[in-house]
C-alpha positions as CSV (number, residue, x, y, z in Angstrom):
1,M,-7.9,22.6,49.5
2,S,-8.7,22.3,45.8
3,I,-8.5,19.2,43.7
4,K,-7.0,19.6,40.3
5,F,-8.4,17.3,37.6
6,P,-6.4,16.5,34.4
7,A,-7.4,18.4,31.2
8,R,-10.0,16.6,29.1
9,R,-7.5,16.2,26.3
10,S,-4.9,14.5,28.6
11,F,-7.6,12.3,30.0
12,L,-8.8,11.2,26.6
13,A,-5.3,10.5,25.3
14,G,-4.5,8.4,28.4
15,A,-7.7,6.5,28.1
16,G,-7.0,5.9,24.4
17,A,-3.5,4.5,25.2
18,L,-5.0,2.3,27.9
19,A,-7.6,1.0,25.4
20,L,-4.9,0.2,22.8
21,T,-2.5,-1.5,25.2
22,G,-4.9,-3.0,27.7
23,T,-3.5,-3.7,31.1
24,S,-0.5,-5.6,29.8
25,G,1.8,-2.6,30.3
26,L,2.8,-2.7,26.6
27,R,4.4,0.6,25.7
28,L,5.2,0.0,22.0
29,P,3.1,1.2,19.2
30,T,0.7,-1.5,17.8
31,R,2.4,-1.3,14.4
32,A,5.7,-2.5,15.8
33,A,4.6,-6.2,15.2
34,G,4.3,-5.5,11.5
35,V,1.5,-5.5,9.0
36,T,-0.8,-8.5,9.4
37,P,-2.1,-10.5,6.4
38,T,-5.6,-10.0,5.0
39,P,-7.8,-12.9,5.8
40,T,-10.0,-14.5,3.1
41,L,-13.6,-13.3,3.5
42,R,-16.4,-15.8,3.6
43,G,-18.3,-15.8,0.3
44,G,-15.4,-14.1,-1.5
45,A,-14.7,-17.1,-3.7
46,N,-18.2,-17.5,-5.0
47,N,-18.2,-17.8,-8.8
48,Y,-14.4,-17.6,-9.0
49,R,-13.0,-18.6,-12.4
50,P,-9.3,-19.6,-12.2
51,G,-7.2,-18.1,-14.9
52,A,-9.5,-15.2,-15.9
53,P,-7.7,-13.2,-18.6
54,I,-5.9,-9.9,-17.9
55,V,-8.0,-7.2,-19.5
56,E,-7.9,-3.5,-20.1
57,R,-11.5,-3.2,-19.0
58,I,-14.5,-5.4,-18.3
59,G,-17.5,-4.6,-20.5
60,G,-18.5,-1.1,-21.2
61,G,-17.0,0.4,-18.0
62,G,-18.2,3.3,-15.9
63,F,-17.3,1.8,-12.5
64,W,-13.8,1.6,-11.0
65,M,-12.5,-1.2,-8.8
66,T,-9.3,0.0,-7.1
67,G,-6.9,-1.1,-4.4
68,T,-3.5,-1.9,-3.2
69,V,-1.4,-5.0,-2.6
70,R,1.3,-5.1,0.1
71,R,3.5,-7.8,1.7
72,A,2.7,-8.8,5.3
73,G,5.3,-8.0,7.9
74,D,7.0,-4.9,6.3
75,G,4.0,-3.5,4.3
76,M,6.1,-3.2,1.1
77,P,4.0,-2.5,-2.0
78,L,4.0,-5.5,-4.4
79,A,4.4,-4.7,-8.1
80,G,3.2,-7.0,-10.9
81,Q,0.7,-9.0,-8.8
82,R,-2.4,-10.4,-10.5
83,I,-5.8,-9.5,-9.1
84,Q,-8.9,-11.0,-10.5
85,I,-12.1,-9.0,-10.3
86,W,-15.8,-10.0,-10.9
87,A,-19.2,-8.8,-9.9
88,H,-22.9,-8.7,-10.7
89,T,-23.2,-5.7,-13.0
90,T,-25.6,-3.9,-15.3
91,E,-24.1,-6.1,-18.1
92,G,-24.0,-9.6,-16.5
93,H,-24.1,-11.8,-13.5
94,E,-21.0,-12.6,-11.4
95,R,-21.1,-16.2,-12.7
96,D,-20.9,-15.0,-16.4
97,P,-17.4,-15.3,-18.0
98,Q,-17.7,-11.7,-19.4
99,S,-18.1,-10.4,-15.9
100,H,-14.6,-11.6,-15.0
101,G,-11.2,-10.0,-15.7
102,A,-7.8,-9.6,-14.1
103,T,-5.3,-6.7,-13.8
104,L,-1.8,-6.3,-12.5
105,T,-0.5,-4.0,-9.8
106,D,1.8,-1.1,-10.7
107,A,5.2,-0.2,-9.2
108,N,3.4,1.2,-6.1
109,G,1.4,-2.0,-5.6
110,E,-1.8,-0.2,-6.8
111,F,-4.4,-1.6,-9.2
112,R,-7.4,-0.1,-11.0
113,L,-9.8,-1.8,-13.4
114,E,-12.8,-0.2,-15.1
115,M,-16.0,-2.3,-15.3
116,P,-19.8,-1.9,-15.6
117,Q,-21.7,-0.5,-12.7
118,I,-22.1,-3.0,-9.9
119,V,-25.7,-3.7,-8.9
120,P,-27.2,-5.5,-5.9
121,A,-27.1,-9.3,-5.8
122,F,-28.6,-11.1,-2.8
123,G,-29.6,-7.7,-1.4
124,Q,-26.1,-6.2,-1.4
125,A,-24.1,-4.3,-4.0
126,H,-20.7,-6.0,-3.7
127,G,-17.6,-7.0,-5.7
128,H,-15.3,-10.0,-5.7
129,L,-11.6,-9.9,-5.8
130,A,-8.9,-12.6,-5.7
131,F,-5.2,-12.7,-5.3
132,D,-4.2,-16.1,-6.7
133,S,-0.6,-15.8,-7.9
134,E,2.4,-17.8,-6.8
135,G,4.6,-16.9,-3.9
136,F,1.8,-15.8,-1.5
137,E,-1.3,-17.3,0.0
138,T,-4.5,-17.0,-2.0
139,V,-6.9,-14.4,-0.7
140,F,-10.5,-13.8,-1.7
141,L,-12.3,-10.5,-0.8
142,R,-16.0,-9.5,-1.0
143,P,-16.2,-5.8,-0.2
144,V,-19.8,-4.4,0.1
145,M,-20.6,-0.9,-1.3
146,D,-22.0,1.8,1.0
147,S,-24.6,2.5,-1.7
148,P,-25.5,0.9,-5.0
149,K,-25.1,4.4,-6.5
150,D,-21.3,4.4,-5.7
151,T,-19.1,4.4,-8.8
152,T,-16.0,3.1,-7.1
153,L,-15.1,0.4,-4.7
154,A,-11.7,-0.1,-3.1
155,A,-10.2,-3.3,-1.7
156,H,-6.7,-3.8,-0.1
157,F,-4.7,-6.9,0.1
158,V,-1.8,-7.7,2.6
159,L,-0.3,-11.0,1.4
160,K,1.4,-13.6,3.4
161,P,4.4,-15.3,1.7
162,V,4.1,-19.1,1.3
């Protein structure tokens, strides 16, 4: 009598499904509940300056902060949303007014703002971003770069309506 074991691929797929659903017996995809809001990150609001102006670029440029803004629940992209960006850069500290600026999302909910190269502060190269417009809860993000040599940093917001 021979025992037949499932193929490795079938076994791994089944184990992955069990890990996603646990033992609850849930058979629906995890996305069925909708897109969850982005929580505010600790330290994200450090040196925040309410009302920073909308700018074409911060300083001399050379580094790109990018990202997306979507609505919680259905994940719809949100156009015209104000995102404030600031960081410790080659041209100033994150507390300096000239290190702050804001931009608006496009029709696809995407934003992009050029700024000076981010440099490490407190041991980490990181940026700060804030969504602080009306209609949605305020969210502060503080993404950390993989390397201080990176020339881009992306951050994504999923906003909860108020």
